[in-house]
N, C-alpha and C positions, 0 to 999 in steps of 0.2 A: 291440792297444794300446788304452788308454783314449781316449775321444773327445777328451780334452784335447789330444792330440798331433796332431790333424788341423790342417792339411793335410800334415804331415810324412810322408815315406815311412817304412816300418819301419826302414830302414837309418839314415835321418837321426835318427829318434827314439832308436834305440839309441846312436848317436854322442853325442847330447845327454845321455842318461842316464849313460852311462859317463864322459863328460867331467866332468859336475857331481858325480858320486858320487866319483870318484877325485881330481879336481883342484879342485873347487869353483869359485867365481866367478872365481878368478884365472886359470883356463884358458879362459875364454870367448873370448879372442882367437884361439883355434885355428880358430874358425869362419870367420875372414877368408880362409882358404885354400880355402873352398868356392866353387863358382860362385855368381853373384849371387842367383838365386832361392832356392837352398838356404841360402846364408849368411844372408839376411834372415829366412827362416822359422825357422832354428835360433836366431838371436839373439833374435827376438821371444819364442820359447817359453822360452829360457833366462831372460830377464828376468821372465817370468810365473812361472816355477818359483821363482826366487830371492826373489820377493816372498812366498812361502808360508813361514810360520815353520818353522825347521829341524826342530823336533820332529814336524811333520807331513810336511814335504817329504822327508826322508831315508827314512822307512818307505815312503812312496808310490813313490819312485824305485826302491828295492830291490825292492818288490813288482812293479813294472812290468817290471824286468829279468828277474826270475824267471819272470813270466808269459810274456814274449816268448820266453825260452829253452825253456820247457816246452811252449808251443803253437805253436812255429815250424812253418810249412808248412801250417797249417790254412787253412780257406776264408774266414776273415774274418767269421764269423757275428756278431761284435759290431757290425757295421755293418748287419745285417739288422734291419728294423723288428720290434719286439717282438711285433706281431700275428702275424707269420709263425712266430716261435719258439713262441709260445703254441699255435698250431694244430698244429705238429709235435710238441708235448708231449702231445697228447691221447692218453689210454689208457696213458701211461707210469706206472710205479710211483712213488710219492712220493719214494722214496730215489733213484731215477734222476733225477727232476726236480731234487732238491736237488744232486746231483752235477753236473748241467749248470749250474745257477744259480751255483755258487761259482766257475765259470771265466768268468763274464760280467761286463761293466762294471756298476757300481752303478746307473746310470740305467736300464739295461735290466732289471736285476733288480727294481727298484722298480716299473717299469711292468708287468712280468709278474706280480708278486705281487698287484698290485691287481686283476688280471683273472682270476687263477686261481680255479677253483671252490672254494668254501669247504671242500668235502669233501676236496680234495687239499691245500689250504693248511694245514688243521689237522693233517694227517698228516705234514707235512714234519718231518724230524728237527731238533732244536735247532741253532742256528747254530754253537755251539761243537763239537758232535758232527760237523757237516758239514765243519768246517775240518780235522778229523783224518782225513778220507778221503785215502788215499795218492795222491800226485800222479800216479803212473803210471796208477792206475785212473781218475782224473779225465780224464787225457789220452785214454785208450782210449775212455771213454764219449763224450767230446766228439767224437772222430774219427768214431765211428759216427753220432752225432747230426748232425754237420755234413755227412755224406754225403747228407743229405736236401735240402740247399740247393745252389744254384748258387754257384760261386766269385765273390767280389766283386772287380771289377777294381782293380788297384793304381793309385795316382796316377801321372800323367804325370811322368817324372823331371825334365824341364827346362822347366817352365812349366805353364800351365793350359789344357787343350784342352776342347772341348765335353764329352767323356766324363767330365771331372772334376766335372761337376755332381753326380755321385754322391758326391763328397766333402763337399758341403754338409751341414749337419745338418738334421734333419727340419723344424724351424721355418723355416729359411732356404729350403728347397726349396718350402715352401708359400707363403712370401712371394714368391719368384721366380715361381711358377706364377700367382699372382694378378696380378702385374704383366704377365706375358706374356699372360694372359687378356684384359686390357684392350687390349693391342696387337692381339691377334687379333680381338677384337670391333670395335675401331676400324677395322681394315682391311676387315672384312666390311661394315660399315655405310657406308663411303665409297661403295661401288658400289651398295648396296641402295637408298639414298635417304633423304631427310629424313622422309618419312611413316612409314616402318618404324621409324626411330630414335625418332621422337616417340611412336609407339605403345608401344614397349618402355619408354621412359622413364616413361610413365604407370604402369607396373607396378613400378617401382623406388622405393625410398626416395629422397628428394631428394638426399642426399649421394652416393649411388651413381649416380644419374642424371647428376649433375654430373661425376663421374669419367669416366663413359662418353662424355659429350659432349666432354670434354677429349681423350680417347683418339681419338675420331673426327677432331677437328681436327688432332691430331698426325699421324694416319695420312694425312690428305689432303695433307700436305706430304712424305710419305715415298715412296720407291720400294718398292713392295710386290708382288713378282712372284708371290706365293702367294695372291692375293686369292680366286681361285676355290675353293681348299680352305677358306679362312676362311668364305666364303659357304655352302659346302656344310655345314660344321659348324653354322653359325648356323641354317640352315633346319631341321636335325634337332633341335636342343636347345632353341631358344627356346620352342616350344609346350609343353615338358614341365617347365621348371624351376620350382621353388617357393621355393628359397632363393638369395638374391642372391650371397652369398659362394661358395656351392657352384657357382653358375653361372659366376662369374669364374674359379674354380680349375679347373673342368672345361675351360674354354676355353684356359687356360694349359697344361693337361695335353695337350690336343690339339696345341698348338704344339710341346711337347716331344716328343711321339710322332712327329710329322712329322720333326723334326730328327734323331731317333734312327735313322731309316732308313739314314742314311749310315754308321752305326757297325757294327763287327763284330758277329756274332750273339751273342757272349758278353756284350756290354754290356747288351743289353735285359733278359734275365732278372735280371741283377744290379741294374739300376735298378728293376725291378719289385719286387724284395725290399726296396729302400730305402724304398719307400712302404708305408703301411698296406695290408693285404690288399685291401680293397675298391677303393682307388685303384689298386693294382697290377694288379688284374684288369681295371679299366677301361682302364688304360694299354695292356694287351695287346690289348683290343678295338680301341682307337684305332690301334694299329700295323697291325692287319689291314686296317682301313678305309683308312688312309693308303697302304698298299702297293698298293692297287688304283687309285690316282689317277695317270694319265699325266702330269698337269701338274707333278707333283713331280719335276722333273729333278734331276740332280746339281748343276747350278749353283744352282737354287732352294734345294736342301737345304743347300748350303754357305752361302748367304746367311742361311738360317734359323739355322744354328749360330752364325754370326758375330753375329747379332742377339741371341742368348741370352747370349753372352759380353759384349756391350756392355751388356746389361741388368744383368748381375751386377756389372760395373764401376760402373755408375751407382747401383745399390742400395747398394753398399759405400760409395761416396763420400757418399751421403746418410745413411749410418748406419742404413739399414734392415736390412742384414745386417752381419756383422763386417767392420771396415775392412780386415782383411788380404786379403780377396778382391779388393780394389781395388788392392792393391800387387803382386800376383803378375804374372808375365809371361804375358799372354794369347796363345794360339797361334791366330791368325786364318787363315782361308783367303785372305782378301783383305788383304794387308799394309797397305793404306790405312786399314783400321779400327783399326790399332794406335795412331793418334793420339788416340783417346778416343771417347766415345760420340757417334755420329752417327745412331743409330737413334732417331728421334723417338718416344719412348714417351708414356705418359699424363701426363707432367709429374711432379709430386711429390704424388700423391694419398694418401689415408688408408692405402694399403697398407703404408706404412712405419712409421707411428706406432703407439704403444700395444702391446697384447699380440699374441702370435703368432696368425695366423688359425687357426681350428679346421679339422682335417682334414675332407675331404669326407665327407658322410654321405648317407643316403637310398639309394635303389635305383640301382645303376649303370645308365647309359644308354650304348648303343654309340655314338651320335652319328655324326659323320663324314659 
């Protein structure tokens, strides 16, 4: 399905499409019979669809229904970061590349085309010719191609659990990582001391140093059972960082990797594919490091997962990520967290404003 339909499940998206295609806006009331989270998601997307002019909306909906029926049961490669798809295309014939591309969402296609070697891009068949490739052939080629990837986990049917972080779009994941990174660093510096914090702040731009100081102050008021793992990460990565944004994001990725230890094995390779390749490979290294730490007990990991959900709620309410993520029913391990954000984060720093943060670059560091 097109990314427009996230966070709907495939079933909810098909219900939405068939309802609006057959009955139009007059039938939107049928969504009242769904359970609360699904009802709200479907109504929100219905309103968004109905705002699109009919001459564009109808072909889009018909195309999505055909796509869903044609590629039902595949692995969800449309949610794999384009950098992984591009890597898997290496060595393929240009006509095979074109056959794969026509089954992918437009944003992924644009990203891949920008990065394709010019020798391959110039040999791709014309767009109109590619559209005439038989759908059965497209499906067969995509099935073979998708076998190179791990299956992407489906959304939680009745709410938003930690594993649903994989449903956020790429820019939202990076905004979340940055925010989590400040929390992680704040917890580490609470125990390390003021001298170490002052030394690091001298290496940061003033605005970034202020963000970090706010994060430390917030962490000093928080219950942080995972301080030791935060300190361990800090001791490994601080001497090596050269880019402040990358430093914050890597710290957040470390926090996400720790929280991921509680998830089934199939979640981790799926989330790895959701990130650009370099960040995904770093995530895998962090998982290995975190798994070696005895202090990361089940209770600590549950607390970490709840803290991530609280940050998602807070970022959504501040408008840093899409507001809908603040409206879904969060599935906490500790029901007391359901009342709202109690995880003192770094306040409302620059992580939320302006353009999306750039993906992590540079040489991956194992950290941990």
